ZAMARGU-4260 file (C-alpha; in steps of 0.2 Angstrom, whole numbers, plus 5000, padded with zeros to 4 digits):
<rodrens>
0) 4892/4975/5054 | 4911/4978/5052 | 4920/4988/5066 | 4938/4995/5063 | 4949/4998/5078
5) 4965/5007/5075 | 4981/5008/5085 | 4999/5015/5083 | 5004/5033/5078 | 5012/5046/5089
10) 5027/5058/5088 | 5042/5054/5078 | 5057/5064/5071 | 5059/5066/5053 | 5067/5051/5045
15) 5060/5039/5058 | 5047/5025/5057 | 5029/5021/5063 | 5018/5006/5061 | 4999/5008/5061
20) 4987/4994/5064 | 4968/4992/5059 | 4959/4977/5066 | 4942/4971/5061 | 4929/4964/5072
25) 4911/4959/5069 | 4915/4951/5052 | 4932/4947/5045 | 4940/4954/5030 | 4941/4937/5022
30) 4922/4934/5024 | 4919/4944/5008 | 4923/4942/4990 | 4926/4960/4985 | 4934/4968/5001
35) 4945/4983/4999 | 4955/4990/5014 | 4962/5008/5012 | 4972/5021/5022 | 4968/5039/5021
40) 4975/5054/5030 | 4969/5072/5034 | 4979/5087/5039 | 4971/5102/5047 | 4962/5112/5034
45) 4965/5099/5020 | 4955/5087/5011 | 4955/5069/5016 | 4967/5060/5004 | 4971/5043/4999
50) 4987/5035/5005 | 4987/5016/5001 | 4974/5001/4999 | 4974/4983/4997 | 4962/4972/4988
55) 4960/4958/5000 | 4955/4944/4989 | 4966/4948/4974 | 4981/4954/4984 | 4984/4969/4974
60) 4991/4984/4982 | 4990/5003/4978 | 5000/5018/4984 | 4999/5037/4981 | 5014/5043/4973
65) 5020/5053/4988 | 5023/5038/4999 | 5029/5025/4986 | 5045/5018/4992 | 5042/5024/5010
70) 5026/5016/5015 | 5021/4998/5015 | 5003/4991/5017 | 5002/4972/5023 | 4989/4960/5031
75) 4988/4947/5044 | 4974/4935/5040 | 4974/4926/5056 | 4973/4943/5066 | 4960/4951/5054
80) 4972/4966/5054 | 4979/4977/5041 | 4996/4987/5044 | 5003/5003/5037 | 5022/5003/5039
85) 5029/5021/5037 | 5047/5023/5035 | 5058/5039/5031 | 5044/5050/5038 | 5043/5068/5033
90) 5035/5083/5041 | 5022/5084/5027 | 5016/5066/5032 | 5009/5074/5048 | 4990/5071/5049
95) 4976/5060/5056 | 4977/5043/5048 | 4961/5033/5045 | 4958/5015/5039 | 4942/5011/5030
100) 4935/4996/5021 | 4921/4992/5009 | 4916/4973/5009 | 4907/4974/4992 | 4919/4986/4983
105) 4912/4992/4966 | 4919/5010/4964 | 4935/5019/4964 | 4947/5015/4979 | 4955/5032/4978
110) 4940/5042/4985 | 4934/5041/5003 | 4916/5042/4998 | 4918/5024/4991 | 4921/5017/5008
115) 4907/5013/5020 | 4916/5008/5037 | 4929/5019/5045 | 4941/5017/5060 | 4942/5031/5073
120) 4958/5039/5067 | 4975/5041/5075 | 4987/5056/5075 | 5004/5055/5067 | 5016/5069/5070
125) 5033/5071/5062 | 5044/5084/5069 | 5057/5093/5058
</rodrens>
């Protein structure tokens, strides 16, 4: 099994920064040849939407247009951890943020249904 434990989040003023962490246990991200790790967010009454993802083995990174230039996804192999650094935060970034992974990726990384392991979620609130 793969378990994902999230940390970070909180309350920040518009223009501020936060860093989210997603640590894997049970198995490491690097144990698989086709691992994808993604970040999604869900605001009240809204659909869960794609934010960013990393192809672990290939090192390819993907972002949704609304966060390009502001958010950065990165990894620490030794800690089995993926990070989401969020800068220049806006009130519309307010949501519960989830990390997710698929160790045998074969579908579209933009859709939550393609991921089979999920973290518990963490609240990010950006005040205007």
